[in-house]
Chimera marker file (.cmm) of the C-alpha trace (Angstrom):
<marker_set name="trace">
<marker id="1" x="5.212" y="-67.323" z="125.018" r="1" g="1" b="0" radius="0.5"/>
<marker id="2" x="7.800" y="-66.019" z="127.487" r="1" g="1" b="0" radius="0.5"/>
<marker id="3" x="10.025" y="-63.163" z="126.467" r="1" g="1" b="0" radius="0.5"/>
<marker id="4" x="13.732" y="-63.949" z="125.957" r="1" g="1" b="0" radius="0.5"/>
<marker id="5" x="14.737" y="-61.879" z="128.993" r="1" g="1" b="0" radius="0.5"/>
<marker id="6" x="12.342" y="-63.839" z="131.236" r="1" g="1" b="0" radius="0.5"/>
<marker id="7" x="13.609" y="-67.137" z="129.838" r="1" g="1" b="0" radius="0.5"/>
<marker id="8" x="17.187" y="-66.011" z="130.461" r="1" g="1" b="0" radius="0.5"/>
<marker id="9" x="16.181" y="-64.952" z="133.981" r="1" g="1" b="0" radius="0.5"/>
<marker id="10" x="14.644" y="-68.363" z="134.698" r="1" g="1" b="0" radius="0.5"/>
<marker id="11" x="17.521" y="-70.197" z="132.990" r="1" g="1" b="0" radius="0.5"/>
<marker id="12" x="19.969" y="-68.342" z="135.213" r="1" g="1" b="0" radius="0.5"/>
<marker id="13" x="18.160" y="-69.344" z="138.394" r="1" g="1" b="0" radius="0.5"/>
<marker id="14" x="18.022" y="-73.056" z="137.544" r="1" g="1" b="0" radius="0.5"/>
<marker id="15" x="21.806" y="-73.682" z="137.694" r="1" g="1" b="0" radius="0.5"/>
<marker id="16" x="22.071" y="-71.544" z="140.820" r="1" g="1" b="0" radius="0.5"/>
<marker id="17" x="19.323" y="-73.525" z="142.524" r="1" g="1" b="0" radius="0.5"/>
<marker id="18" x="20.872" y="-76.822" z="141.486" r="1" g="1" b="0" radius="0.5"/>
<marker id="19" x="24.292" y="-75.688" z="142.654" r="1" g="1" b="0" radius="0.5"/>
<marker id="20" x="22.926" y="-74.694" z="146.038" r="1" g="1" b="0" radius="0.5"/>
<marker id="21" x="21.073" y="-77.990" z="146.275" r="1" g="1" b="0" radius="0.5"/>
<marker id="22" x="24.282" y="-79.885" z="145.571" r="1" g="1" b="0" radius="0.5"/>
<marker id="23" x="26.166" y="-77.868" z="148.193" r="1" g="1" b="0" radius="0.5"/>
<marker id="24" x="23.445" y="-77.977" z="150.830" r="1" g="1" b="0" radius="0.5"/>
<marker id="25" x="24.267" y="-81.235" z="152.590" r="1" g="1" b="0" radius="0.5"/>
<marker id="26" x="27.147" y="-81.537" z="155.021" r="1" g="1" b="0" radius="0.5"/>
<marker id="27" x="29.786" y="-84.183" z="154.269" r="1" g="1" b="0" radius="0.5"/>
<marker id="28" x="29.429" y="-87.474" z="156.076" r="1" g="1" b="0" radius="0.5"/>
<marker id="29" x="32.352" y="-88.823" z="158.107" r="1" g="1" b="0" radius="0.5"/>
<marker id="30" x="34.332" y="-91.606" z="156.473" r="1" g="1" b="0" radius="0.5"/>
<marker id="31" x="33.461" y="-95.133" z="157.540" r="1" g="1" b="0" radius="0.5"/>
<marker id="32" x="36.599" y="-97.229" z="157.996" r="1" g="1" b="0" radius="0.5"/>
<marker id="33" x="34.580" y="-100.432" z="157.640" r="1" g="1" b="0" radius="0.5"/>
<marker id="34" x="33.495" y="-99.441" z="154.138" r="1" g="1" b="0" radius="0.5"/>
<marker id="35" x="36.840" y="-100.391" z="152.572" r="1" g="1" b="0" radius="0.5"/>
<marker id="36" x="36.674" y="-102.997" z="149.817" r="1" g="1" b="0" radius="0.5"/>
<marker id="37" x="37.748" y="-106.332" z="151.320" r="1" g="1" b="0" radius="0.5"/>
<marker id="38" x="36.308" y="-108.737" z="148.753" r="1" g="1" b="0" radius="0.5"/>
<marker id="39" x="36.923" y="-109.052" z="145.038" r="1" g="1" b="0" radius="0.5"/>
<marker id="40" x="34.475" y="-106.924" z="143.080" r="1" g="1" b="0" radius="0.5"/>
<marker id="41" x="32.891" y="-110.018" z="141.546" r="1" g="1" b="0" radius="0.5"/>
<marker id="42" x="31.933" y="-111.288" z="145.025" r="1" g="1" b="0" radius="0.5"/>
<marker id="43" x="30.510" y="-107.987" z="146.263" r="1" g="1" b="0" radius="0.5"/>
<marker id="44" x="26.741" y="-107.701" z="146.526" r="1" g="1" b="0" radius="0.5"/>
<marker id="45" x="25.166" y="-104.285" z="146.696" r="1" g="1" b="0" radius="0.5"/>
<marker id="46" x="21.975" y="-103.409" z="148.491" r="1" g="1" b="0" radius="0.5"/>
<marker id="47" x="19.793" y="-100.547" z="147.264" r="1" g="1" b="0" radius="0.5"/>
<marker id="48" x="19.276" y="-97.603" z="149.594" r="1" g="1" b="0" radius="0.5"/>
<marker id="49" x="15.917" y="-97.144" z="151.308" r="1" g="1" b="0" radius="0.5"/>
<marker id="50" x="14.911" y="-94.539" z="148.753" r="1" g="1" b="0" radius="0.5"/>
<marker id="51" x="15.932" y="-96.754" z="145.843" r="1" g="1" b="0" radius="0.5"/>
<marker id="52" x="14.147" y="-99.745" z="147.379" r="1" g="1" b="0" radius="0.5"/>
<marker id="53" x="10.975" y="-97.673" z="147.810" r="1" g="1" b="0" radius="0.5"/>
<marker id="54" x="11.105" y="-96.681" z="144.146" r="1" g="1" b="0" radius="0.5"/>
<marker id="55" x="11.673" y="-100.291" z="143.122" r="1" g="1" b="0" radius="0.5"/>
<marker id="56" x="8.699" y="-101.436" z="145.178" r="1" g="1" b="0" radius="0.5"/>
<marker id="57" x="6.460" y="-98.541" z="144.118" r="1" g="1" b="0" radius="0.5"/>
<marker id="58" x="7.180" y="-97.418" z="140.554" r="1" g="1" b="0" radius="0.5"/>
<marker id="59" x="4.448" y="-94.766" z="140.823" r="1" g="1" b="0" radius="0.5"/>
<marker id="60" x="6.274" y="-92.970" z="143.651" r="1" g="1" b="0" radius="0.5"/>
<marker id="61" x="7.547" y="-89.540" z="142.629" r="1" g="1" b="0" radius="0.5"/>
<marker id="62" x="11.261" y="-89.323" z="141.983" r="1" g="1" b="0" radius="0.5"/>
<marker id="63" x="11.539" y="-85.783" z="143.344" r="1" g="1" b="0" radius="0.5"/>
<marker id="64" x="10.927" y="-85.566" z="147.067" r="1" g="1" b="0" radius="0.5"/>
<marker id="65" x="10.766" y="-82.376" z="149.127" r="1" g="1" b="0" radius="0.5"/>
<marker id="66" x="13.923" y="-81.286" z="150.882" r="1" g="1" b="0" radius="0.5"/>
<marker id="67" x="13.979" y="-81.541" z="154.671" r="1" g="1" b="0" radius="0.5"/>
<marker id="68" x="16.175" y="-80.494" z="157.591" r="1" g="1" b="0" radius="0.5"/>
<marker id="69" x="18.029" y="-77.336" z="158.595" r="1" g="1" b="0" radius="0.5"/>
<marker id="70" x="20.439" y="-77.406" z="155.650" r="1" g="1" b="0" radius="0.5"/>
<marker id="71" x="17.492" y="-77.711" z="153.277" r="1" g="1" b="0" radius="0.5"/>
<marker id="72" x="15.707" y="-74.795" z="154.965" r="1" g="1" b="0" radius="0.5"/>
<marker id="73" x="18.792" y="-72.619" z="154.608" r="1" g="1" b="0" radius="0.5"/>
<marker id="74" x="19.215" y="-73.641" z="150.981" r="1" g="1" b="0" radius="0.5"/>
<marker id="75" x="15.569" y="-72.928" z="150.197" r="1" g="1" b="0" radius="0.5"/>
<marker id="76" x="15.871" y="-69.512" z="151.854" r="1" g="1" b="0" radius="0.5"/>
<marker id="77" x="18.930" y="-68.783" z="149.708" r="1" g="1" b="0" radius="0.5"/>
<marker id="78" x="17.075" y="-69.823" z="146.565" r="1" g="1" b="0" radius="0.5"/>
<marker id="79" x="14.165" y="-67.496" z="147.397" r="1" g="1" b="0" radius="0.5"/>
<marker id="80" x="16.640" y="-64.690" z="148.105" r="1" g="1" b="0" radius="0.5"/>
<marker id="81" x="18.431" y="-65.223" z="144.807" r="1" g="1" b="0" radius="0.5"/>
<marker id="82" x="15.080" y="-65.185" z="143.036" r="1" g="1" b="0" radius="0.5"/>
<marker id="83" x="14.186" y="-61.867" z="144.696" r="1" g="1" b="0" radius="0.5"/>
<marker id="84" x="17.540" y="-60.313" z="143.828" r="1" g="1" b="0" radius="0.5"/>
<marker id="85" x="17.351" y="-61.468" z="140.213" r="1" g="1" b="0" radius="0.5"/>
<marker id="86" x="13.752" y="-60.248" z="139.959" r="1" g="1" b="0" radius="0.5"/>
<marker id="87" x="14.808" y="-56.780" z="141.141" r="1" g="1" b="0" radius="0.5"/>
<marker id="88" x="17.809" y="-56.747" z="138.820" r="1" g="1" b="0" radius="0.5"/>
<marker id="89" x="15.686" y="-57.738" z="135.831" r="1" g="1" b="0" radius="0.5"/>
<marker id="90" x="13.177" y="-55.003" z="136.662" r="1" g="1" b="0" radius="0.5"/>
<marker id="91" x="15.870" y="-52.345" z="137.147" r="1" g="1" b="0" radius="0.5"/>
<marker id="92" x="18.039" y="-53.287" z="134.166" r="1" g="1" b="0" radius="0.5"/>
<marker id="93" x="15.401" y="-54.011" z="131.533" r="1" g="1" b="0" radius="0.5"/>
<marker id="94" x="12.632" y="-51.414" z="131.269" r="1" g="1" b="0" radius="0.5"/>
<marker id="95" x="10.968" y="-53.531" z="128.565" r="1" g="1" b="0" radius="0.5"/>
<marker id="96" x="10.072" y="-56.270" z="131.060" r="1" g="1" b="0" radius="0.5"/>
<marker id="97" x="6.470" y="-55.777" z="132.144" r="1" g="1" b="0" radius="0.5"/>
<marker id="98" x="5.057" y="-56.241" z="135.636" r="1" g="1" b="0" radius="0.5"/>
<marker id="99" x="2.948" y="-59.095" z="134.235" r="1" g="1" b="0" radius="0.5"/>
<marker id="100" x="6.055" y="-60.907" z="132.981" r="1" g="1" b="0" radius="0.5"/>
<marker id="101" x="7.835" y="-60.388" z="136.291" r="1" g="1" b="0" radius="0.5"/>
<marker id="102" x="4.760" y="-61.585" z="138.176" r="1" g="1" b="0" radius="0.5"/>
<marker id="103" x="4.518" y="-64.689" z="136.005" r="1" g="1" b="0" radius="0.5"/>
<marker id="104" x="8.205" y="-65.484" z="136.573" r="1" g="1" b="0" radius="0.5"/>
<marker id="105" x="7.781" y="-64.989" z="140.336" r="1" g="1" b="0" radius="0.5"/>
<marker id="106" x="4.743" y="-67.291" z="140.403" r="1" g="1" b="0" radius="0.5"/>
<marker id="107" x="6.670" y="-69.989" z="138.522" r="1" g="1" b="0" radius="0.5"/>
<marker id="108" x="9.585" y="-69.689" z="140.940" r="1" g="1" b="0" radius="0.5"/>
<marker id="109" x="7.211" y="-69.843" z="143.932" r="1" g="1" b="0" radius="0.5"/>
<marker id="110" x="5.736" y="-73.052" z="142.491" r="1" g="1" b="0" radius="0.5"/>
<marker id="111" x="9.195" y="-74.594" z="142.035" r="1" g="1" b="0" radius="0.5"/>
<marker id="112" x="10.068" y="-73.520" z="145.574" r="1" g="1" b="0" radius="0.5"/>
<marker id="113" x="6.974" y="-75.294" z="146.921" r="1" g="1" b="0" radius="0.5"/>
<marker id="114" x="7.760" y="-78.447" z="144.927" r="1" g="1" b="0" radius="0.5"/>
<marker id="115" x="11.208" y="-78.496" z="146.553" r="1" g="1" b="0" radius="0.5"/>
<marker id="116" x="9.585" y="-78.467" z="150.002" r="1" g="1" b="0" radius="0.5"/>
<marker id="117" x="9.431" y="-74.741" z="150.814" r="1" g="1" b="0" radius="0.5"/>
<marker id="118" x="6.362" y="-72.836" z="151.936" r="1" g="1" b="0" radius="0.5"/>
<marker id="119" x="4.941" y="-69.725" z="150.293" r="1" g="1" b="0" radius="0.5"/>
<marker id="120" x="5.437" y="-67.559" z="153.390" r="1" g="1" b="0" radius="0.5"/>
<marker id="121" x="9.169" y="-68.258" z="153.512" r="1" g="1" b="0" radius="0.5"/>
<marker id="122" x="9.468" y="-67.659" z="149.788" r="1" g="1" b="0" radius="0.5"/>
<marker id="123" x="7.644" y="-64.332" z="149.967" r="1" g="1" b="0" radius="0.5"/>
<marker id="124" x="9.639" y="-63.114" z="153.002" r="1" g="1" b="0" radius="0.5"/>
<marker id="125" x="13.069" y="-64.020" z="151.593" r="1" g="1" b="0" radius="0.5"/>
<marker id="126" x="12.116" y="-62.843" z="148.103" r="1" g="1" b="0" radius="0.5"/>
<marker id="127" x="10.934" y="-59.434" z="149.365" r="1" g="1" b="0" radius="0.5"/>
<marker id="128" x="13.982" y="-58.940" z="151.589" r="1" g="1" b="0" radius="0.5"/>
<marker id="129" x="16.465" y="-59.668" z="148.789" r="1" g="1" b="0" radius="0.5"/>
<marker id="130" x="14.405" y="-57.614" z="146.323" r="1" g="1" b="0" radius="0.5"/>
<marker id="131" x="14.546" y="-54.582" z="148.643" r="1" g="1" b="0" radius="0.5"/>
<marker id="132" x="18.300" y="-54.954" z="149.280" r="1" g="1" b="0" radius="0.5"/>
<marker id="133" x="19.087" y="-55.264" z="145.579" r="1" g="1" b="0" radius="0.5"/>
<marker id="134" x="16.914" y="-52.273" z="144.719" r="1" g="1" b="0" radius="0.5"/>
<marker id="135" x="18.596" y="-50.181" z="147.441" r="1" g="1" b="0" radius="0.5"/>
<marker id="136" x="22.086" y="-51.178" z="146.276" r="1" g="1" b="0" radius="0.5"/>
<marker id="137" x="21.206" y="-50.347" z="142.698" r="1" g="1" b="0" radius="0.5"/>
<marker id="138" x="19.663" y="-46.958" z="143.458" r="1" g="1" b="0" radius="0.5"/>
<marker id="139" x="22.635" y="-45.970" z="145.655" r="1" g="1" b="0" radius="0.5"/>
<marker id="140" x="25.138" y="-46.907" z="142.936" r="1" g="1" b="0" radius="0.5"/>
<marker id="141" x="26.540" y="-44.416" z="140.454" r="1" g="1" b="0" radius="0.5"/>
<marker id="142" x="25.230" y="-44.555" z="136.878" r="1" g="1" b="0" radius="0.5"/>
<marker id="143" x="28.491" y="-46.226" z="135.801" r="1" g="1" b="0" radius="0.5"/>
<marker id="144" x="28.111" y="-48.865" z="138.529" r="1" g="1" b="0" radius="0.5"/>
<marker id="145" x="24.483" y="-49.421" z="137.530" r="1" g="1" b="0" radius="0.5"/>
<marker id="146" x="25.537" y="-49.966" z="133.929" r="1" g="1" b="0" radius="0.5"/>
<marker id="147" x="28.215" y="-52.404" z="135.056" r="1" g="1" b="0" radius="0.5"/>
<marker id="148" x="25.706" y="-54.324" z="137.214" r="1" g="1" b="0" radius="0.5"/>
<marker id="149" x="23.289" y="-54.597" z="134.311" r="1" g="1" b="0" radius="0.5"/>
<marker id="150" x="26.047" y="-55.645" z="131.909" r="1" g="1" b="0" radius="0.5"/>
<marker id="151" x="27.143" y="-58.378" z="134.334" r="1" g="1" b="0" radius="0.5"/>
<marker id="152" x="23.556" y="-59.576" z="134.714" r="1" g="1" b="0" radius="0.5"/>
<marker id="153" x="23.124" y="-59.683" z="130.940" r="1" g="1" b="0" radius="0.5"/>
<marker id="154" x="26.400" y="-61.608" z="130.567" r="1" g="1" b="0" radius="0.5"/>
<marker id="155" x="25.293" y="-64.176" z="133.168" r="1" g="1" b="0" radius="0.5"/>
<marker id="156" x="21.854" y="-64.503" z="131.602" r="1" g="1" b="0" radius="0.5"/>
<marker id="157" x="23.272" y="-65.040" z="128.122" r="1" g="1" b="0" radius="0.5"/>
<marker id="158" x="25.477" y="-67.933" z="129.213" r="1" g="1" b="0" radius="0.5"/>
<marker id="159" x="24.084" y="-71.316" z="128.335" r="1" g="1" b="0" radius="0.5"/>
<marker id="160" x="23.507" y="-73.387" z="131.470" r="1" g="1" b="0" radius="0.5"/>
<marker id="161" x="25.382" y="-76.687" z="131.577" r="1" g="1" b="0" radius="0.5"/>
<marker id="162" x="23.413" y="-79.768" z="130.516" r="1" g="1" b="0" radius="0.5"/>
<marker id="163" x="21.933" y="-81.792" z="133.381" r="1" g="1" b="0" radius="0.5"/>
<marker id="164" x="24.095" y="-84.639" z="134.660" r="1" g="1" b="0" radius="0.5"/>
<marker id="165" x="22.865" y="-88.029" z="133.552" r="1" g="1" b="0" radius="0.5"/>
<link id1="1" id2="2" r="1" g="1" b="0" radius="0.2"/>
<link id1="2" id2="3" r="1" g="1" b="0" radius="0.2"/>
<link id1="3" id2="4" r="1" g="1" b="0" radius="0.2"/>
<link id1="4" id2="5" r="1" g="1" b="0" radius="0.2"/>
<link id1="5" id2="6" r="1" g="1" b="0" radius="0.2"/>
<link id1="6" id2="7" r="1" g="1" b="0" radius="0.2"/>
<link id1="7" id2="8" r="1" g="1" b="0" radius="0.2"/>
<link id1="8" id2="9" r="1" g="1" b="0" radius="0.2"/>
<link id1="9" id2="10" r="1" g="1" b="0" radius="0.2"/>
<link id1="10" id2="11" r="1" g="1" b="0" radius="0.2"/>
<link id1="11" id2="12" r="1" g="1" b="0" radius="0.2"/>
<link id1="12" id2="13" r="1" g="1" b="0" radius="0.2"/>
<link id1="13" id2="14" r="1" g="1" b="0" radius="0.2"/>
<link id1="14" id2="15" r="1" g="1" b="0" radius="0.2"/>
<link id1="15" id2="16" r="1" g="1" b="0" radius="0.2"/>
<link id1="16" id2="17" r="1" g="1" b="0" radius="0.2"/>
<link id1="17" id2="18" r="1" g="1" b="0" radius="0.2"/>
<link id1="18" id2="19" r="1" g="1" b="0" radius="0.2"/>
<link id1="19" id2="20" r="1" g="1" b="0" radius="0.2"/>
<link id1="20" id2="21" r="1" g="1" b="0" radius="0.2"/>
<link id1="21" id2="22" r="1" g="1" b="0" radius="0.2"/>
<link id1="22" id2="23" r="1" g="1" b="0" radius="0.2"/>
<link id1="23" id2="24" r="1" g="1" b="0" radius="0.2"/>
<link id1="24" id2="25" r="1" g="1" b="0" radius="0.2"/>
<link id1="25" id2="26" r="1" g="1" b="0" radius="0.2"/>
<link id1="26" id2="27" r="1" g="1" b="0" radius="0.2"/>
<link id1="27" id2="28" r="1" g="1" b="0" radius="0.2"/>
<link id1="28" id2="29" r="1" g="1" b="0" radius="0.2"/>
<link id1="29" id2="30" r="1" g="1" b="0" radius="0.2"/>
<link id1="30" id2="31" r="1" g="1" b="0" radius="0.2"/>
<link id1="31" id2="32" r="1" g="1" b="0" radius="0.2"/>
<link id1="32" id2="33" r="1" g="1" b="0" radius="0.2"/>
<link id1="33" id2="34" r="1" g="1" b="0" radius="0.2"/>
<link id1="34" id2="35" r="1" g="1" b="0" radius="0.2"/>
<link id1="35" id2="36" r="1" g="1" b="0" radius="0.2"/>
<link id1="36" id2="37" r="1" g="1" b="0" radius="0.2"/>
<link id1="37" id2="38" r="1" g="1" b="0" radius="0.2"/>
<link id1="38" id2="39" r="1" g="1" b="0" radius="0.2"/>
<link id1="39" id2="40" r="1" g="1" b="0" radius="0.2"/>
<link id1="40" id2="41" r="1" g="1" b="0" radius="0.2"/>
<link id1="41" id2="42" r="1" g="1" b="0" radius="0.2"/>
<link id1="42" id2="43" r="1" g="1" b="0" radius="0.2"/>
<link id1="43" id2="44" r="1" g="1" b="0" radius="0.2"/>
<link id1="44" id2="45" r="1" g="1" b="0" radius="0.2"/>
<link id1="45" id2="46" r="1" g="1" b="0" radius="0.2"/>
<link id1="46" id2="47" r="1" g="1" b="0" radius="0.2"/>
<link id1="47" id2="48" r="1" g="1" b="0" radius="0.2"/>
<link id1="48" id2="49" r="1" g="1" b="0" radius="0.2"/>
<link id1="49" id2="50" r="1" g="1" b="0" radius="0.2"/>
<link id1="50" id2="51" r="1" g="1" b="0" radius="0.2"/>
<link id1="51" id2="52" r="1" g="1" b="0" radius="0.2"/>
<link id1="52" id2="53" r="1" g="1" b="0" radius="0.2"/>
<link id1="53" id2="54" r="1" g="1" b="0" radius="0.2"/>
<link id1="54" id2="55" r="1" g="1" b="0" radius="0.2"/>
<link id1="55" id2="56" r="1" g="1" b="0" radius="0.2"/>
<link id1="56" id2="57" r="1" g="1" b="0" radius="0.2"/>
<link id1="57" id2="58" r="1" g="1" b="0" radius="0.2"/>
<link id1="58" id2="59" r="1" g="1" b="0" radius="0.2"/>
<link id1="59" id2="60" r="1" g="1" b="0" radius="0.2"/>
<link id1="60" id2="61" r="1" g="1" b="0" radius="0.2"/>
<link id1="61" id2="62" r="1" g="1" b="0" radius="0.2"/>
<link id1="62" id2="63" r="1" g="1" b="0" radius="0.2"/>
<link id1="63" id2="64" r="1" g="1" b="0" radius="0.2"/>
<link id1="64" id2="65" r="1" g="1" b="0" radius="0.2"/>
<link id1="65" id2="66" r="1" g="1" b="0" radius="0.2"/>
<link id1="66" id2="67" r="1" g="1" b="0" radius="0.2"/>
<link id1="67" id2="68" r="1" g="1" b="0" radius="0.2"/>
<link id1="68" id2="69" r="1" g="1" b="0" radius="0.2"/>
<link id1="69" id2="70" r="1" g="1" b="0" radius="0.2"/>
<link id1="70" id2="71" r="1" g="1" b="0" radius="0.2"/>
<link id1="71" id2="72" r="1" g="1" b="0" radius="0.2"/>
<link id1="72" id2="73" r="1" g="1" b="0" radius="0.2"/>
<link id1="73" id2="74" r="1" g="1" b="0" radius="0.2"/>
<link id1="74" id2="75" r="1" g="1" b="0" radius="0.2"/>
<link id1="75" id2="76" r="1" g="1" b="0" radius="0.2"/>
<link id1="76" id2="77" r="1" g="1" b="0" radius="0.2"/>
<link id1="77" id2="78" r="1" g="1" b="0" radius="0.2"/>
<link id1="78" id2="79" r="1" g="1" b="0" radius="0.2"/>
<link id1="79" id2="80" r="1" g="1" b="0" radius="0.2"/>
<link id1="80" id2="81" r="1" g="1" b="0" radius="0.2"/>
<link id1="81" id2="82" r="1" g="1" b="0" radius="0.2"/>
<link id1="82" id2="83" r="1" g="1" b="0" radius="0.2"/>
<link id1="83" id2="84" r="1" g="1" b="0" radius="0.2"/>
<link id1="84" id2="85" r="1" g="1" b="0" radius="0.2"/>
<link id1="85" id2="86" r="1" g="1" b="0" radius="0.2"/>
<link id1="86" id2="87" r="1" g="1" b="0" radius="0.2"/>
<link id1="87" id2="88" r="1" g="1" b="0" radius="0.2"/>
<link id1="88" id2="89" r="1" g="1" b="0" radius="0.2"/>
<link id1="89" id2="90" r="1" g="1" b="0" radius="0.2"/>
<link id1="90" id2="91" r="1" g="1" b="0" radius="0.2"/>
<link id1="91" id2="92" r="1" g="1" b="0" radius="0.2"/>
<link id1="92" id2="93" r="1" g="1" b="0" radius="0.2"/>
<link id1="93" id2="94" r="1" g="1" b="0" radius="0.2"/>
<link id1="94" id2="95" r="1" g="1" b="0" radius="0.2"/>
<link id1="95" id2="96" r="1" g="1" b="0" radius="0.2"/>
<link id1="96" id2="97" r="1" g="1" b="0" radius="0.2"/>
<link id1="97" id2="98" r="1" g="1" b="0" radius="0.2"/>
<link id1="98" id2="99" r="1" g="1" b="0" radius="0.2"/>
<link id1="99" id2="100" r="1" g="1" b="0" radius="0.2"/>
<link id1="100" id2="101" r="1" g="1" b="0" radius="0.2"/>
<link id1="101" id2="102" r="1" g="1" b="0" radius="0.2"/>
<link id1="102" id2="103" r="1" g="1" b="0" radius="0.2"/>
<link id1="103" id2="104" r="1" g="1" b="0" radius="0.2"/>
<link id1="104" id2="105" r="1" g="1" b="0" radius="0.2"/>
<link id1="105" id2="106" r="1" g="1" b="0" radius="0.2"/>
<link id1="106" id2="107" r="1" g="1" b="0" radius="0.2"/>
<link id1="107" id2="108" r="1" g="1" b="0" radius="0.2"/>
<link id1="108" id2="109" r="1" g="1" b="0" radius="0.2"/>
<link id1="109" id2="110" r="1" g="1" b="0" radius="0.2"/>
<link id1="110" id2="111" r="1" g="1" b="0" radius="0.2"/>
<link id1="111" id2="112" r="1" g="1" b="0" radius="0.2"/>
<link id1="112" id2="113" r="1" g="1" b="0" radius="0.2"/>
<link id1="113" id2="114" r="1" g="1" b="0" radius="0.2"/>
<link id1="114" id2="115" r="1" g="1" b="0" radius="0.2"/>
<link id1="115" id2="116" r="1" g="1" b="0" radius="0.2"/>
<link id1="116" id2="117" r="1" g="1" b="0" radius="0.2"/>
<link id1="117" id2="118" r="1" g="1" b="0" radius="0.2"/>
<link id1="118" id2="119" r="1" g="1" b="0" radius="0.2"/>
<link id1="119" id2="120" r="1" g="1" b="0" radius="0.2"/>
<link id1="120" id2="121" r="1" g="1" b="0" radius="0.2"/>
<link id1="121" id2="122" r="1" g="1" b="0" radius="0.2"/>
<link id1="122" id2="123" r="1" g="1" b="0" radius="0.2"/>
<link id1="123" id2="124" r="1" g="1" b="0" radius="0.2"/>
<link id1="124" id2="125" r="1" g="1" b="0" radius="0.2"/>
<link id1="125" id2="126" r="1" g="1" b="0" radius="0.2"/>
<link id1="126" id2="127" r="1" g="1" b="0" radius="0.2"/>
<link id1="127" id2="128" r="1" g="1" b="0" radius="0.2"/>
<link id1="128" id2="129" r="1" g="1" b="0" radius="0.2"/>
<link id1="129" id2="130" r="1" g="1" b="0" radius="0.2"/>
<link id1="130" id2="131" r="1" g="1" b="0" radius="0.2"/>
<link id1="131" id2="132" r="1" g="1" b="0" radius="0.2"/>
<link id1="132" id2="133" r="1" g="1" b="0" radius="0.2"/>
<link id1="133" id2="134" r="1" g="1" b="0" radius="0.2"/>
<link id1="134" id2="135" r="1" g="1" b="0" radius="0.2"/>
<link id1="135" id2="136" r="1" g="1" b="0" radius="0.2"/>
<link id1="136" id2="137" r="1" g="1" b="0" radius="0.2"/>
<link id1="137" id2="138" r="1" g="1" b="0" radius="0.2"/>
<link id1="138" id2="139" r="1" g="1" b="0" radius="0.2"/>
<link id1="139" id2="140" r="1" g="1" b="0" radius="0.2"/>
<link id1="140" id2="141" r="1" g="1" b="0" radius="0.2"/>
<link id1="141" id2="142" r="1" g="1" b="0" radius="0.2"/>
<link id1="142" id2="143" r="1" g="1" b="0" radius="0.2"/>
<link id1="143" id2="144" r="1" g="1" b="0" radius="0.2"/>
<link id1="144" id2="145" r="1" g="1" b="0" radius="0.2"/>
<link id1="145" id2="146" r="1" g="1" b="0" radius="0.2"/>
<link id1="146" id2="147" r="1" g="1" b="0" radius="0.2"/>
<link id1="147" id2="148" r="1" g="1" b="0" radius="0.2"/>
<link id1="148" id2="149" r="1" g="1" b="0" radius="0.2"/>
<link id1="149" id2="150" r="1" g="1" b="0" radius="0.2"/>
<link id1="150" id2="151" r="1" g="1" b="0" radius="0.2"/>
<link id1="151" id2="152" r="1" g="1" b="0" radius="0.2"/>
<link id1="152" id2="153" r="1" g="1" b="0" radius="0.2"/>
<link id1="153" id2="154" r="1" g="1" b="0" radius="0.2"/>
<link id1="154" id2="155" r="1" g="1" b="0" radius="0.2"/>
<link id1="155" id2="156" r="1" g="1" b="0" radius="0.2"/>
<link id1="156" id2="157" r="1" g="1" b="0" radius="0.2"/>
<link id1="157" id2="158" r="1" g="1" b="0" radius="0.2"/>
<link id1="158" id2="159" r="1" g="1" b="0" radius="0.2"/>
<link id1="159" id2="160" r="1" g="1" b="0" radius="0.2"/>
<link id1="160" id2="161" r="1" g="1" b="0" radius="0.2"/>
<link id1="161" id2="162" r="1" g="1" b="0" radius="0.2"/>
<link id1="162" id2="163" r="1" g="1" b="0" radius="0.2"/>
<link id1="163" id2="164" r="1" g="1" b="0" radius="0.2"/>
<link id1="164" id2="165" r="1" g="1" b="0" radius="0.2"/>
</marker_set>
């Protein structure tokens, strides 16, 4: 069973990852021809390609890997956030064991891969952010370190919003 601090750590990353995923795509230009010209009762809708594929193949997975430059940037940010949070958890909570941190990292790497990222990118971004966070923490005054840890604890104790349905 995962320790409460690890669960809070993972629960904190989920909303961040979802928020970055929602913000990752660039807005599409408005289509002037898309204005409603018929009464709603006469309007027929056509499913998107993705929806049509799911209709035709109910066994197809709902979650598909992310693709494109925006997705690559978002995945890099997610790995970086994971590395920073991993370092913060290690620095702020001496009761968290290396085994627990390793297990959390492995779970995050698996989620990263399921979203379309590769292990090499995850490890590179994770390590870079981990090193930066550790350096910032060790260069901070004891009062600043306490404040950083208090802020992390406050974020981790917040209940993430329920998923949109």
